C-alpha positions as CSV (number, residue, x, y, z in Angstrom):
1,M,-14.5,6.5,17.6
2,N,-17.9,4.9,17.2
3,N,-17.6,5.2,13.5
4,M,-14.2,3.5,13.5
5,K,-15.5,0.7,15.7
6,K,-18.5,0.1,13.4
7,S,-16.3,0.2,10.3
8,F,-14.0,-2.6,11.7
9,Q,-17.0,-4.6,12.8
10,L,-18.3,-4.5,9.2
11,L,-15.1,-5.9,7.9
12,F,-16.0,-9.3,9.3
13,F,-19.2,-9.4,7.2
14,G,-17.2,-8.8,4.0
15,F,-16.7,-11.4,1.3
16,K,-14.3,-14.2,2.5
17,A,-13.4,-12.1,5.5
18,R,-11.5,-14.9,7.3
19,T,-9.5,-15.8,4.2
20,N,-8.6,-12.1,3.6
21,I,-7.5,-11.7,7.3
22,I,-5.2,-14.8,7.0
23,I,-3.7,-13.4,3.8
24,C,-3.2,-10.0,5.5
25,S,-1.4,-11.7,8.4
26,I,0.9,-13.6,6.0
27,F,1.6,-10.5,4.0
28,L,2.4,-8.6,7.2
29,V,4.9,-11.2,8.4
30,I,6.6,-11.6,5.0
31,G,6.8,-7.9,4.5
32,L,8.2,-7.1,7.9
33,L,10.8,-9.9,7.7
34,M,11.9,-8.9,4.2
35,E,12.1,-5.2,5.3
36,L,14.1,-6.1,8.4
37,A,16.5,-8.4,6.5
38,V,17.1,-5.9,3.7
39,S,17.5,-3.0,6.2
40,L,20.1,-4.9,8.3
41,E,21.9,-6.0,5.1
42,M,22.1,-2.5,3.8
43,A,23.0,-1.1,7.2
44,G,25.9,-3.5,7.5
45,T,27.3,-2.9,4.0
46,Q,25.9,0.7,3.5
47,D,25.4,-0.5,-0.1
48,V,22.1,0.8,-1.6
49,M,22.3,-1.7,-4.4
50,M,21.4,-4.4,-1.8
51,W,18.0,-2.7,-1.5
52,Q,15.0,-4.6,-2.8
53,P,11.4,-3.1,-2.7
54,V,9.5,-6.4,-2.3
55,G,8.9,-6.1,1.4
56,S,7.5,-2.6,1.0
57,V,5.1,-3.8,-1.7
58,F,3.9,-6.7,0.5
59,L,3.2,-4.2,3.3
60,A,1.5,-1.7,1.0
61,C,-0.9,-4.3,-0.3
62,I,-2.3,-5.1,3.1
63,P,-4.8,-2.1,3.2
64,L,-6.2,-3.2,-0.1
65,F,-7.7,-6.3,1.6
66,G,-9.5,-4.2,4.2
67,T,-10.9,-2.0,1.5
68,Q,-12.0,-5.0,-0.5
69,M,-13.7,-6.6,2.5
70,L,-15.6,-3.4,3.3
71,C,-16.6,-2.6,-0.3
72,S,-17.7,-6.1,-1.1
73,L,-20.7,-5.5,1.2
74,T,-22.1,-3.2,-1.5
75,A,-22.4,-6.3,-3.8
76,S,-25.7,-6.9,-2.1
77,A,-28.5,-5.0,-3.9
78,F,-30.1,-4.2,-0.5
79,V,-26.9,-2.5,0.8
80,N,-26.0,-0.9,-2.5
81,T,-29.3,0.9,-2.7
82,S,-29.3,2.0,1.0
83,P,-28.0,5.3,2.3
84,A,-25.1,3.4,3.9
85,S,-23.7,2.5,0.5
86,R,-22.0,5.8,-0.1
87,G,-20.3,5.7,3.3
88,L,-19.0,2.2,2.7
89,K,-17.4,3.3,-0.6
90,T,-16.0,6.6,0.7
91,S,-15.6,7.7,4.3
92,R,-15.6,4.2,6.0
93,S,-13.3,2.9,3.3
94,L,-11.0,5.8,3.8
95,L,-11.0,5.3,7.6
96,V,-10.2,1.6,7.5
97,T,-7.5,2.1,4.9
98,A,-5.9,5.0,6.8
99,I,-5.8,3.0,10.0
100,F,-4.2,0.0,8.3
101,I,-1.6,2.2,6.6
102,G,-1.0,4.2,9.8
103,A,-0.4,1.1,11.9
104,I,2.1,-0.4,9.5
105,F,3.8,3.0,9.1
106,V,4.3,3.2,12.9
107,V,5.8,-0.3,13.0
108,Q,8.1,0.6,10.1
109,V,9.3,3.7,11.8
110,L,10.0,1.9,15.1
111,M,11.8,-1.0,13.3
112,K,14.0,1.4,11.3
113,A,14.7,3.5,14.4
114,V,16.1,0.5,16.2
115,I,18.3,-0.3,13.2
116,Y,19.4,3.3,13.0
117,L,20.5,3.3,16.6
118,I,22.6,0.2,15.9
119,Y,24.0,1.6,12.5
120,P,23.8,5.4,12.7
121,K,26.1,5.9,9.7
122,A,23.7,4.0,7.5
123,G,20.8,6.4,8.4
124,P,20.0,7.8,4.9
125,V,20.0,4.3,3.3
126,I,17.6,2.9,6.0
127,W,15.2,5.8,6.0
128,Q,14.9,6.1,2.3
129,E,13.1,2.7,2.4
130,L,10.4,4.5,4.4
131,V,9.9,7.1,1.7
132,F,9.6,4.4,-0.9
133,Y,7.0,2.6,1.2
134,A,5.0,5.8,1.5
135,A,5.3,6.4,-2.3
136,V,4.1,2.8,-3.1
137,N,1.1,3.3,-0.7
138,A,0.2,6.6,-2.4
139,L,0.3,5.0,-5.8
140,L,-1.7,2.0,-4.8
141,L,-4.3,4.2,-3.2
142,V,-4.9,6.0,-6.4
143,C,-4.9,2.7,-8.3
144,T,-7.4,1.2,-5.9
145,A,-10.0,3.9,-6.6
146,F,-10.0,2.8,-10.2
147,L,-9.1,-0.9,-9.7
148,F,-12.4,-1.9,-7.9
149,R,-14.4,-0.2,-10.6
150,F,-12.4,-0.7,-13.8
151,F,-10.6,-3.9,-12.9
152,V,-9.2,-5.0,-16.3
153,A,-8.2,-1.6,-17.6
154,T,-6.5,-0.6,-14.3
155,F,-4.7,-4.0,-14.0
156,L,-3.4,-3.7,-17.6
157,A,-2.2,-0.1,-16.9
158,I,-0.3,-1.2,-13.8
159,Y,1.2,-4.1,-15.7
160,A,2.3,-1.8,-18.5
161,V,4.0,0.6,-16.1
162,M,5.8,-2.3,-14.4
163,F,6.8,-3.8,-17.7
164,A,8.1,-0.4,-18.9
165,F,10.2,0.1,-15.8
166,G,11.5,-3.4,-15.9
167,S,12.5,-3.0,-19.6
168,F,14.2,0.3,-18.9
169,S,16.1,-1.2,-15.9
170,G,17.3,-4.1,-18.0
171,Y,18.3,-1.9,-20.8
172,N,20.2,0.4,-18.4
173,A,22.0,-2.6,-16.9
174,A,23.0,-3.9,-20.3
175,M,24.3,-0.5,-21.6
176,T,26.0,0.8,-18.5
177,G,26.7,-2.4,-16.5
178,E,25.0,-0.8,-13.5
179,K,21.7,-2.0,-11.9
180,L,19.1,0.8,-11.7
181,S,18.0,1.5,-8.2
182,I,15.0,3.7,-7.2
183,V,16.9,4.6,-4.1
184,H,19.2,6.8,-6.2
185,Y,16.2,9.0,-7.0
186,L,15.0,9.4,-3.4
187,P,15.9,12.5,-1.3
188,Q,18.7,12.4,1.2
189,F,18.7,14.1,4.6
190,Q,21.0,14.0,7.6
191,R,18.4,13.2,10.2
192,P,15.5,10.7,10.4
193,L,12.7,13.3,11.1
194,P,12.6,14.8,7.6
195,Y,12.2,11.3,6.2
196,I,9.4,10.5,8.6
197,L,7.6,13.8,7.9
198,L,8.0,13.4,4.1
199,S,6.7,9.9,4.2
200,A,3.7,10.9,6.3
201,L,3.0,13.7,3.9
202,I,3.1,11.4,0.9
203,I,0.7,9.0,2.6
204,A,-1.6,11.8,3.6
205,A,-1.6,13.1,0.0
206,G,-2.4,9.6,-1.3
207,L,-5.3,9.3,1.1
208,A,-6.7,12.7,0.1
209,V,-6.5,11.8,-3.6
210,Y,-8.1,8.4,-2.9
211,Y,-11.0,10.0,-1.0
212,G,-11.5,12.6,-3.7
213,L,-11.6,9.9,-6.4
214,S,-14.0,7.7,-4.3
215,L,-16.4,10.7,-4.0
216,L,-16.3,11.3,-7.7
217,L,-16.7,7.6,-8.6
218,Y,-18.9,6.3,-5.9
219,K,-21.9,6.0,-8.2
220,V,-19.9,3.8,-10.6
221,P,-20.7,0.2,-9.8
222,F,-17.8,-2.0,-8.5
223,S,-16.5,-4.7,-10.8
224,K,-17.3,-8.1,-9.4
225,M,-14.2,-9.4,-11.0
226,A,-12.2,-7.4,-8.5
227,F,-13.7,-9.2,-5.6
228,G,-13.1,-12.8,-6.7
229,A,-15.0,-15.3,-8.9
230,G,-17.2,-16.4,-6.0
231,L,-18.8,-13.0,-5.7
232,K,-20.0,-13.1,-9.3
233,S,-22.8,-15.4,-8.3
234,R,-24.2,-12.9,-5.9
């Protein structure tokens, strides 16, 4: 508990902490509103083609700001050469990220549970969004371990994957006349609990991989480009 308290106190000493907190709040509001709107729309029509992943992406990006604020402290030569540096890059970073993700995950579950009670027949469609949110989180966690250290290469790799998926989706729509939806490839269950457990398992796996990578790469210096142009002068 003391370690958690200190980790969150350190966030406020991170680079542009206030700005990042404001951005996180904006992302949270936009993400939840978009998730709510899409869930209600799909629940009413029970049409998975109404599903859009933008809300999940906004929510999944929020923990990145916490990690960025905490890890930016190591830009100081004094901090980076101290024994605390490893903890900031590994265990404390993991703790803050896990709490951010866990809090948003609980809000997502509660929000979808209410919608499920109103539209029980649309259960699979609603809960599949939760699995996708978990998958996006896991992927972003893995990318984060590399992004803060190899910013340009990781950014280009992410862009290449997104471009490839977009091109394939467009080609599929042109050839078949049907829009490609990720929801079609997600598992379907009769009850909410398997979706919740599967989502939690995916997130836990993502956190474990992130922590393992952070231990392997903690000696690799962070890219100042990943923390904004203002940090380059430090």
